[in-house]
N, C-alpha and C positions, 0 to 999 in steps of 0.2 A: 276196671276197678279191681283193686285188691279186695280179698276177702274181709279184711279188717274194716275197710272203708264201708263195704255194702253192709256188715254187721252194724257199725256205729249209726249209719243213716237209717237202718231198720230199727233200731233201739229208739232213736229220736221221734220217728214216726209213730211208733207204738206208744211212747210216752205222751205224744201230743193226742192221739187218739184216745187213750184212756182218761187224760185230764179232761178233754171236750165231753165225754160221756159223763163222766161224774159231775161237771159243772151243769150240764144239761138236765141231769137228774136231779141236782139240788135245786135248780131253779123251777123245776116242775113240782117238785114236792112243796117247796114255799108257796107257790102260787096256788096249789090244792089246799094247804092250810090256812091261807088267808081267805079263800072263798069260803071255806067249811066252818070258820070260827067266827062267829057274829060280833064277839068282842073286838077282834082284829079289824073286821070289816068296818066298823064304824069309826076307827081312829081312837085316838086316846082323850081321856077327859082332861079338862084344864088343871083340875087339881093334882091329877097324876104328873102331868108335865112340871108342877110346882115342887113337888116332893125333892127333898134333897137325895142325892146320889148316895147309898150306904157304904161305897168303898172309902175307906179313911186312910188311904196311902199318902206318903210324903213324897214330893218330886224333888 
């Protein structure tokens, strides 16, 4: 293999590794936040679900 090919493969492996670490960290932090926050743990109230979304953009 040429040096360029080895470099490109290394960059791809590095990017996948970093992406995986960031995703795993985000999932772990989200799980911890849900477990520690009693409001999120119970779910949402029916009145919260019926409220209108505040975004007033046009499509």
